[in-house]
C-alpha positions as CSV (number, residue, x, y, z in Angstrom):
1,M,15.5,-6.7,27.1
2,H,16.8,-5.4,24.1
3,T,18.4,-8.1,21.8
4,N,19.2,-5.9,18.7
5,N,23.0,-5.9,18.0
6,A,23.5,-2.2,18.4
7,T,20.8,-0.7,20.3
8,P,19.4,3.3,18.9
9,S,21.8,4.8,21.4
10,A,24.6,3.3,20.7
11,V,24.5,4.0,17.1
12,G,25.6,7.6,16.8
13,S,24.5,11.2,17.6
14,R,20.9,12.3,16.6
15,F,20.5,13.4,13.4
16,T,18.4,16.3,12.5
17,A,17.4,16.6,8.6
18,D,18.1,19.9,7.0
19,A,15.6,22.4,6.0
20,S,15.7,21.2,2.6
21,S,14.4,17.8,3.6
22,P,11.7,17.5,0.8
23,S,8.4,16.6,0.9
24,V,7.8,13.2,-0.3
25,G,4.7,11.9,-2.5
26,Q,2.7,14.3,-4.0
27,T,4.9,15.3,-6.8
28,G,8.0,14.1,-8.6
29,V,9.1,10.6,-9.2
30,H,10.9,8.0,-7.3
31,Y,13.5,5.5,-8.0
32,E,13.9,2.0,-6.9
33,I,17.7,1.2,-6.0
34,F,19.1,-2.4,-5.1
35,V,22.2,-1.2,-3.7
36,R,24.4,-4.3,-4.6
37,S,23.8,-3.8,-8.3
38,F,23.9,-0.1,-8.2
39,A,27.3,1.6,-8.1
40,D,30.4,0.4,-6.0
41,S,32.8,2.8,-4.3
42,N,35.1,0.7,-3.2
43,G,36.1,-1.8,-5.6
44,D,35.4,-5.4,-3.7
45,G,32.9,-5.7,-6.7
46,I,29.6,-4.9,-4.5
47,G,27.8,-1.8,-4.3
48,D,27.9,0.3,-1.5
49,L,25.9,3.2,-0.2
50,N,29.1,5.4,-0.9
51,G,28.2,4.6,-4.3
52,V,24.9,5.6,-4.7
53,T,25.9,9.3,-2.7
54,S,28.4,9.3,-5.6
55,K,25.4,9.0,-8.3
56,L,22.7,11.4,-6.3
57,D,24.0,14.4,-9.0
58,Y,23.2,11.8,-12.0
59,L,19.8,11.1,-10.2
60,K,19.1,14.9,-9.7
61,D,20.2,15.2,-13.4
62,L,17.5,12.7,-14.4
63,G,14.9,14.4,-12.2
64,V,14.4,11.9,-9.6
65,S,12.7,13.3,-6.3
66,T,13.3,10.4,-4.2
67,I,15.1,7.4,-3.9
68,W,13.8,4.1,-2.7
69,L,16.5,1.7,-1.4
70,M,15.7,-2.1,-1.1
71,P,16.9,-3.3,2.6
72,I,20.0,-2.1,4.1
73,S,20.1,-3.4,7.1
74,P,22.5,-6.5,8.2
75,S,21.4,-9.9,6.6
76,P,22.6,-13.3,6.1
77,T,21.2,-13.0,2.4
78,Y,22.2,-11.1,-0.8
79,H,18.7,-9.6,-1.2
80,K,18.9,-8.7,2.7
81,Y,14.8,-9.2,3.3
82,D,15.4,-11.1,6.2
83,V,16.9,-8.7,8.8
84,T,18.9,-9.3,11.8
85,D,19.4,-6.0,13.2
86,Y,16.9,-3.4,12.2
87,Y,18.9,-1.0,13.8
88,G,22.2,-1.2,11.8
89,I,23.6,-0.8,8.1
90,D,24.8,-4.2,6.7
91,P,28.6,-4.0,6.9
92,E,28.5,-5.1,2.7
93,Y,26.9,-1.7,2.2
94,G,29.1,0.3,4.2
95,T,28.3,2.1,7.5
96,M,25.8,4.5,9.6
97,D,27.9,6.9,8.9
98,D,27.9,6.4,5.3
99,F,24.4,6.2,5.8
100,K,23.6,9.5,7.2
101,R,26.3,11.0,4.9
102,L,23.8,9.5,2.0
103,V,20.9,11.6,3.4
104,T,22.5,14.6,4.1
105,E,23.7,14.5,0.7
106,A,20.3,13.9,-0.8
107,H,18.5,16.0,1.0
108,Q,21.0,19.2,-0.2
109,R,19.9,17.9,-3.8
110,G,16.1,18.2,-2.8
111,I,16.1,14.1,-3.2
112,G,14.3,12.0,-0.7
113,V,15.2,8.7,0.6
114,I,13.0,6.2,1.5
115,I,13.9,2.6,2.5
116,D,12.5,-0.2,2.7
117,L,11.1,-2.0,6.0
118,V,10.6,-5.7,6.2
119,L,8.3,-6.1,9.4
120,H,6.3,-9.4,8.1
121,H,9.1,-11.3,9.1
122,T,12.9,-11.6,10.3
123,S,15.7,-13.6,9.9
124,I,16.0,-17.1,11.7
125,K,19.0,-15.4,12.7
126,H,17.8,-12.5,14.4
127,P,18.0,-12.0,18.4
128,W,14.5,-12.3,18.6
129,F,14.3,-15.4,16.7
130,E,17.4,-17.0,18.4
131,E,16.0,-16.6,21.9
132,A,12.2,-17.4,20.6
133,S,13.7,-21.2,19.5
134,K,14.9,-21.8,22.9
135,G,11.7,-22.6,23.6
136,P,7.7,-21.9,25.2
137,D,9.3,-20.4,28.0
138,N,11.4,-17.9,26.2
139,P,10.1,-14.4,26.7
140,Y,10.7,-13.9,23.1
141,W,8.5,-16.9,22.2
142,N,5.4,-14.8,21.4
143,Y,6.9,-12.7,19.0
144,Y,6.5,-15.1,16.4
145,K,3.5,-17.9,15.3
146,W,3.6,-21.3,17.0
147,L,1.4,-24.4,16.6
148,R,1.4,-27.9,17.6
149,P,1.3,-30.2,14.8
150,D,-2.0,-31.8,15.6
151,E,-3.4,-28.5,15.9
152,I,-1.9,-27.3,12.3
153,K,-4.1,-30.9,10.8
154,R,-6.8,-29.8,13.0
155,R,-7.1,-26.1,11.5
156,K,-6.2,-27.2,8.0
157,L,-3.6,-24.6,8.1
158,A,-0.8,-26.3,6.0
159,T,-1.2,-24.7,2.9
160,R,0.4,-21.3,2.0
161,D,-1.7,-17.7,1.3
162,I,1.0,-17.5,-1.8
163,T,3.4,-19.7,-3.5
164,A,7.2,-18.5,-3.3
165,D,10.1,-19.9,-5.7
166,S,11.4,-21.6,-3.0
167,G,8.5,-24.5,-4.1
168,E,8.0,-25.1,-0.2
169,R,4.0,-25.9,0.7
170,N,3.9,-26.0,4.3
171,P,4.3,-22.5,5.9
172,W,4.7,-24.5,9.4
173,H,8.2,-25.5,10.5
174,A,10.4,-27.1,12.8
175,V,13.1,-26.0,14.9
176,R,16.2,-28.0,13.9
177,G,17.0,-30.2,17.3
178,A,14.3,-28.7,18.9
179,A,12.9,-31.1,22.1
180,Y,9.3,-29.4,21.6
181,P,6.7,-30.0,19.3
182,E,5.6,-26.3,18.3
183,R,6.2,-25.0,14.9
184,Y,6.6,-21.7,13.7
185,Y,5.3,-20.2,11.0
186,G,6.9,-18.7,8.0
187,M,5.1,-18.1,5.1
188,F,7.9,-17.4,2.2
189,W,10.4,-19.6,3.7
190,S,12.0,-21.3,6.5
191,G,14.3,-18.9,6.8
192,M,12.0,-16.3,7.4
193,P,9.6,-16.2,10.3
194,D,6.4,-14.4,10.5
195,L,6.4,-11.6,13.3
196,N,3.3,-11.7,15.3
197,F,1.7,-8.7,15.3
198,D,-1.2,-10.0,17.8
199,Y,1.3,-9.6,20.3
200,Q,1.7,-6.0,21.9
201,P,5.3,-5.7,22.4
202,V,6.1,-6.6,19.0
203,R,4.1,-3.5,17.7
204,D,6.1,-1.7,20.4
205,E,9.1,-2.7,18.9
206,V,8.1,-1.9,15.3
207,F,7.1,1.3,16.0
208,K,10.2,2.2,18.1
209,I,12.0,1.1,15.2
210,V,10.0,3.3,12.8
211,R,10.7,6.6,15.1
212,Y,14.3,5.5,15.0
213,W,14.8,6.0,11.3
214,L,12.5,9.0,11.1
215,N,13.9,11.0,13.9
216,D,17.4,9.7,14.4
217,I,18.6,8.9,11.0
218,G,16.3,11.3,8.9
219,V,14.5,8.9,6.5
220,D,11.8,10.4,4.8
221,G,9.4,7.4,4.7
222,F,9.1,3.7,4.0
223,R,8.4,1.5,1.4
224,L,6.4,-1.4,3.3
225,D,7.4,-5.3,2.3
226,A,4.8,-7.4,2.3
227,A,2.0,-5.5,3.9
228,R,-0.9,-7.3,2.8
229,H,0.5,-10.6,4.8
230,L,1.5,-9.8,8.3
231,Y,-1.9,-11.4,8.6
232,R,-3.0,-14.3,6.9
233,E,-6.0,-13.7,4.1
234,F,-8.8,-14.7,6.4
235,E,-7.6,-12.4,9.3
236,E,-7.3,-9.0,6.7
237,P,-9.2,-6.7,8.6
238,K,-6.6,-7.4,11.4
239,N,-4.1,-6.0,8.6
240,H,-6.0,-2.7,8.3
241,E,-6.2,-2.1,11.7
242,F,-2.3,-2.5,12.0
243,W,-1.8,0.0,8.8
244,A,-4.1,2.6,10.4
245,Q,-2.0,2.5,13.8
246,F,1.2,2.1,11.8
247,G,0.6,5.5,9.9
248,Q,-0.8,7.5,13.0
249,V,2.6,6.5,14.3
250,V,4.7,7.6,11.3
251,E,2.8,10.9,11.1
252,A,3.5,12.0,14.3
253,A,7.0,10.8,14.5
254,K,7.7,12.9,11.3
255,P,4.4,14.6,10.1
256,G,4.2,14.8,6.0
257,A,6.5,11.4,5.8
258,Y,5.5,9.1,3.0
259,T,4.4,5.6,3.4
260,V,3.9,2.8,0.1
261,G,2.6,-0.7,0.5
262,E,3.3,-4.1,-1.5
263,V,-0.7,-5.1,-1.3
264,W,-1.4,-6.6,-4.4
265,T,-5.3,-7.7,-4.6
266,R,-8.5,-6.5,-6.1
267,P,-9.2,-2.7,-5.6
268,E,-11.7,-3.1,-3.2
269,H,-9.3,-4.9,-1.2
270,I,-6.6,-2.1,-1.6
271,A,-8.6,0.4,-0.4
272,P,-8.3,-0.4,3.2
273,Y,-4.6,0.0,3.2
274,F,-5.3,3.7,2.5
275,R,-6.2,4.1,5.7
276,G,-2.8,3.8,7.3
277,L,-0.6,4.0,4.3
278,K,-0.6,6.9,1.9
279,A,0.2,5.0,-1.0
280,N,-0.1,1.2,-2.5
281,F,1.3,0.4,-5.5
282,N,-1.0,-0.6,-8.6
283,F,0.3,-3.9,-9.6
284,D,-3.0,-4.7,-11.9
285,L,-2.0,-1.9,-14.1
286,Q,1.6,-2.5,-14.4
287,L,0.5,-5.7,-15.9
288,M,-2.1,-3.9,-18.5
289,I,0.5,-1.5,-19.7
290,A,3.1,-3.9,-20.5
291,E,0.4,-5.8,-22.5
292,I,-1.2,-3.0,-24.4
293,V,1.9,-1.4,-25.4
294,Q,2.9,-4.9,-27.1
295,K,-0.4,-5.7,-28.5
296,E,0.0,-1.4,-29.6
297,N,-3.8,-1.7,-28.8
298,D,-5.8,-0.8,-25.6
299,T,-7.8,-3.9,-25.3
300,E,-8.0,-3.5,-22.0
301,D,-9.4,0.1,-21.7
302,L,-6.9,1.2,-19.4
303,V,-8.5,4.7,-18.7
304,E,-11.9,3.5,-17.7
305,Y,-10.3,0.6,-15.2
306,L,-7.8,3.4,-13.5
307,S,-10.7,5.6,-13.1
308,Y,-12.8,2.6,-11.3
309,V,-9.7,2.0,-9.0
310,H,-9.2,5.6,-8.3
311,A,-13.2,5.7,-7.7
312,T,-12.7,2.9,-5.1
313,F,-9.3,4.3,-3.6
314,R,-11.5,7.8,-3.0
315,T,-14.5,6.2,-0.6
316,V,-11.6,5.4,1.5
317,N,-9.1,8.3,1.5
318,P,-9.6,11.0,-1.1
319,Q,-5.7,11.8,-0.2
320,F,-4.9,8.4,-1.6
321,I,-1.6,8.0,-4.0
322,D,-1.5,5.1,-6.7
323,A,2.4,4.6,-7.1
324,L,2.5,3.1,-10.5
325,L,5.1,0.7,-12.2
326,L,6.8,-0.8,-14.9
327,S,8.6,-3.2,-13.2
328,N,10.5,-3.9,-9.7
329,H,13.3,-6.1,-8.4
330,D,10.3,-9.0,-8.4
331,Q,8.8,-8.8,-11.8
332,N,10.6,-9.5,-15.0
333,R,12.0,-6.5,-16.3
334,I,10.0,-4.3,-18.8
335,G,12.8,-4.5,-21.1
336,S,12.7,-8.1,-21.4
337,L,8.9,-8.1,-21.6
338,L,8.9,-5.9,-24.5
339,H,11.8,-7.9,-25.7
340,G,14.1,-4.7,-25.8
341,N,12.0,-2.4,-28.6
342,I,13.2,0.8,-28.1
343,D,10.1,1.9,-29.4
344,Q,7.7,0.3,-27.0
345,L,9.8,0.9,-24.1
346,K,9.5,4.8,-24.8
347,V,5.5,4.1,-24.8
348,A,5.7,2.4,-21.9
349,A,7.4,5.4,-20.6
350,N,4.9,7.8,-21.7
351,L,2.5,6.0,-20.1
352,L,3.9,5.6,-16.7
353,L,4.9,9.2,-16.6
354,T,1.7,10.9,-17.8
355,L,-1.2,9.0,-15.6
356,P,-2.1,10.4,-12.2
357,G,0.0,8.7,-9.8
358,L,3.2,8.5,-8.4
359,P,5.7,7.0,-10.9
360,Y,8.2,4.7,-10.1
361,L,11.3,3.8,-12.0
362,Y,13.4,0.6,-11.4
363,Y,17.2,1.4,-11.7
364,G,18.5,0.9,-15.0
365,E,14.7,0.8,-16.7
366,E,15.9,4.4,-18.2
367,I,18.7,2.4,-20.3
368,G,16.2,-0.2,-21.2
369,M,17.7,-3.1,-18.8
370,L,16.5,-6.7,-19.4
371,G,16.3,-9.4,-16.8
372,M,13.7,-12.4,-16.1
373,K,13.3,-14.4,-13.4
374,P,14.5,-15.7,-11.3
375,D,15.1,-12.5,-9.1
376,E,19.0,-12.6,-9.1
377,F,18.5,-12.0,-13.0
378,I,16.5,-9.3,-12.7
379,R,18.9,-7.5,-10.3
380,E,21.7,-7.2,-12.5
381,P,24.4,-4.5,-12.4
382,F,23.9,-1.3,-13.7
383,L,25.8,-0.6,-16.8
384,W,27.5,2.9,-16.2
385,D,29.9,2.6,-19.3
386,I,31.4,0.4,-21.2
387,R,33.6,-2.7,-19.2
388,E,36.9,-1.3,-20.1
389,R,35.4,2.5,-18.6
390,D,33.1,1.1,-15.6
391,K,34.8,1.7,-12.9
392,Q,32.1,1.6,-10.7
393,R,30.1,-1.8,-12.3
394,T,29.1,-4.1,-9.5
395,R,30.9,-8.0,-10.0
396,W,28.9,-9.4,-7.4
397,R,27.6,-11.7,-10.7
398,R,28.1,-11.4,-13.8
399,G,25.1,-9.7,-16.2
400,R,23.3,-12.7,-18.2
401,Y,20.6,-10.6,-19.5
402,S,21.8,-6.9,-19.4
403,T,25.3,-6.9,-21.1
404,S,27.4,-4.1,-22.8
405,Q,26.1,-6.2,-25.9
406,T,22.7,-6.3,-25.6
407,I,22.0,-2.8,-24.3
408,Q,23.6,0.4,-24.6
409,P,25.3,1.7,-21.1
410,L,24.5,4.7,-20.1
411,A,27.4,6.8,-21.1
412,Q,26.7,5.9,-24.7
413,Q,23.1,6.6,-24.2
414,Q,23.8,10.2,-23.0
415,S,25.5,11.5,-25.9
416,D,22.7,10.2,-28.4
417,P,19.7,12.1,-28.7
418,N,17.7,9.4,-29.6
419,S,18.1,7.1,-26.4
420,L,15.7,5.8,-24.1
421,F,17.5,7.5,-21.2
422,N,17.1,10.9,-23.3
423,H,13.7,10.0,-24.0
424,Y,13.1,9.6,-20.2
425,Q,14.9,12.7,-19.2
426,R,13.2,14.8,-21.3
427,L,9.8,13.6,-19.8
428,I,10.4,13.7,-16.6
429,H,11.7,16.8,-16.7
430,Y,8.8,18.1,-18.5
431,R,6.5,16.7,-16.0
432,N,8.4,18.1,-13.3
433,T,7.6,21.3,-13.9
434,H,4.0,21.0,-15.1
435,P,1.3,22.0,-12.3
436,V,-1.1,19.2,-13.8
437,L,1.5,16.6,-14.3
438,N,3.5,16.9,-11.5
439,N,0.5,16.7,-9.4
440,N,0.3,13.1,-8.5
441,L,-3.1,13.7,-6.5
442,S,-4.6,15.2,-10.1
443,L,-8.0,13.5,-11.2
444,L,-8.5,11.4,-14.4
445,S,-11.4,11.5,-16.8
446,Q,-12.1,10.1,-19.8
447,S,-12.0,12.2,-23.3
448,G,-14.3,11.2,-26.0
449,I,-11.6,9.9,-28.2
450,R,-12.1,6.3,-29.1
451,Q,-9.7,5.3,-31.4
452,K,-7.7,1.9,-32.3
453,G,-4.3,2.0,-31.4
454,V,-5.1,5.3,-29.4
455,V,-4.7,6.2,-25.5
456,A,-6.6,9.3,-24.4
457,F,-7.5,10.6,-21.0
458,I,-8.0,14.0,-19.3
459,R,-6.1,15.1,-16.1
460,Q,-7.3,17.8,-14.1
461,N,-6.7,19.5,-10.6
462,G,-9.1,19.6,-8.2
463,S,-7.8,23.2,-6.8
464,D,-7.5,25.0,-9.2
465,G,-9.3,23.0,-12.5
466,Q,-6.0,23.4,-14.6
467,R,-6.3,20.3,-17.0
468,V,-4.7,18.8,-20.0
469,L,-5.5,16.3,-22.5
470,V,-2.9,13.7,-22.9
471,V,-3.0,11.4,-26.2
472,H,-0.4,8.2,-26.9
473,N,-0.2,6.5,-30.2
474,L,0.7,3.1,-29.0
475,T,1.4,2.0,-33.2
476,K,4.2,2.3,-35.3
477,K,2.3,4.6,-37.9
478,S,1.4,8.1,-37.3
479,I,-2.4,8.2,-36.3
480,D,-4.8,11.1,-37.0
481,V,-6.9,11.7,-34.0
482,F,-10.2,13.4,-34.6
483,F,-11.5,15.3,-31.3
484,S,-15.1,14.8,-30.1
485,P,-17.1,17.8,-28.3
486,T,-15.0,16.8,-25.2
487,E,-12.0,18.1,-26.4
488,E,-13.4,21.5,-28.2
489,W,-11.3,23.4,-25.3
490,C,-7.7,22.2,-26.3
491,T,-6.1,24.6,-28.8
492,A,-2.4,24.2,-28.6
493,I,0.1,21.4,-28.1
494,V,2.7,22.2,-25.3
495,F,4.7,18.7,-25.1
496,E,5.3,16.1,-27.9
497,G,7.3,12.9,-27.4
498,A,8.5,12.9,-30.8
499,A,8.9,15.4,-33.7
500,G,5.9,15.7,-36.2
501,S,2.6,16.7,-34.0
502,S,0.4,18.9,-35.2
503,L,-3.2,20.0,-34.4
504,N,-5.5,21.5,-37.1
505,S,-8.7,22.5,-36.2
506,D,-10.5,19.1,-34.1
507,R,-7.8,17.0,-36.0
508,L,-4.6,16.0,-34.2
509,T,-1.7,14.2,-35.7
510,V,0.3,12.2,-33.5
511,P,3.6,10.5,-34.7
512,A,4.4,6.7,-34.1
513,Y,4.9,5.5,-30.8
514,S,4.6,8.9,-29.2
515,C,2.5,11.4,-26.9
516,V,0.8,14.5,-27.3
517,V,0.0,17.1,-24.4
518,L,-2.4,19.7,-24.9
519,K,-4.2,22.3,-23.6
C-alpha cells in the first residue's frame, strides 16, 4: 500500500542529469538557501524555486559550487521540516517541473544541488501517520514508536534527549480522540512523530525515496536532518549501523553523491557517522570561530583542536569531509554574534574559507545579514536592493534584524570595493583556483608561529605534497609575525586579504583584520 500523495511514477518522466552534473564535496564552497526567504519570482511575497533559478548567475558569480535547499516538500509549517509527501514539491515553492528546471540550470553552470532530507520524523498529517493513528491493527502502526503510558513510566523514558524551543518536556504524545492507551514518540514536538527505523518497511520506504531524488530527479545529494536522533542516545550504535547502510544505498544509486549529516556531539561520537556519511557539520568549530574573532585572540588554540578532531575522524574514514560553517538556520547569525562589525566579519570569512574542510555559507552571510533567535528572525528575507527597487525581496515577514537600514543591500555592496560581499567574492574566487585551498580533503598541521592575536597553520595535499602557510591577524592593529625554522620554506606571498602585507626574510607583516597565504 503506497500512501504518498504522489507516487514516483505519477510525478513525471525520468530525469537524467546532464553530463556537466558536478561532483560535489571534495572541492568548492556550498551555500544554504531557505527558499521562502531567498527570492520571489511571482510577486506573492513567498520565495520560490523559480526565484532560486533566477539567482543562479549571482551564485556562480559569487563562486558557489553547490546549493543546499532547506526542505522543499509539502508541509503544513512555514519551515517545512515536517513532511507530508516525500515525493512532492510544496505548492508554495512551485512544481516538480520548476525544480527539475532548477537542477538543469544549476548543472549547466557547474553548480550542484543537494536537498534537505528529513527522515527523523514526518508530519502528523503524513498519510503514514494518519493511517497509523487509527490503531495498533493498522499496517502503518509500526512505522512509528509507540508505548503504553504505564510502560513509559516504568522505563523512565519521559524525558527527552534534547530540549526544543516548544518547551514540551514529555516526548510521548497521545493521539487526540484515540480509544487506545498507547502514545507515540515525538522527540522535537507532538506534530513531528519519530519514525521507527527498527521496522524494515520504514527503511525500505526511505531507500526508495533516496533513489527517487537521486535517479529520477537528479539531485546531487542530501543534507540529513537530525541524523544523530533516529535512535535515542542510549541506542546510538543503531544510528551508526543505519547510516552505514544508507551510505551504501546512496553510492549504489548514484556513485559520488554527497551526504552531510547534522550530528552535534563530541568528535569521538561524530567519527562513527563517517562510516556512511561523507561529511558532518563541525558545530563546535563554529562556536570557537565566533569566540576567537570576537575576542581578537586565539584563546581556544583552534589549530590544536582541529588537528585533534581530524585525527579522530581519520581513524574511521581517511576521506572524511569536515563541513565548516559560521551559522545556519538553527543558530544565531554570525552577523549578530559579531554585532555587525564588518572587520570582524571579514576575519570570520577568512578563517572559514582557508581552514581545511568544506565551507558552508548561510544565505545572506556574504552581505552581513543579522538575526537572533527565535528561528523566524534568523531566516529573514534576503536583501537584493533597497526596498523601492527590490522586486524579488520576499514579504512573508518583515525584517526585524536585517533591513535596508541595518545592513547594505547586495546591490550597494556590489559597487563598493571594500564591502563584505566583495571580500567574500574575492576570497572564494582565489580559493576556487588554488590547488591546496580548494582541496577540502587537504591535511592540517601546526606552524611554529605562536603570537597573541594570530592564527597560523599549514595546509598540505596528501597526493602531491603541495603546501601553503596561512596566517591570520585577528586584531585591529598591524602585526609583525616572526617565522620559526618551520616556516623557512615560505618565500612569497601569494594572497593577501587586505593591501599592506610584506615579507622580509623571517618577518611577515600582516595588516589589521587580514590574512596572508604564503608558499
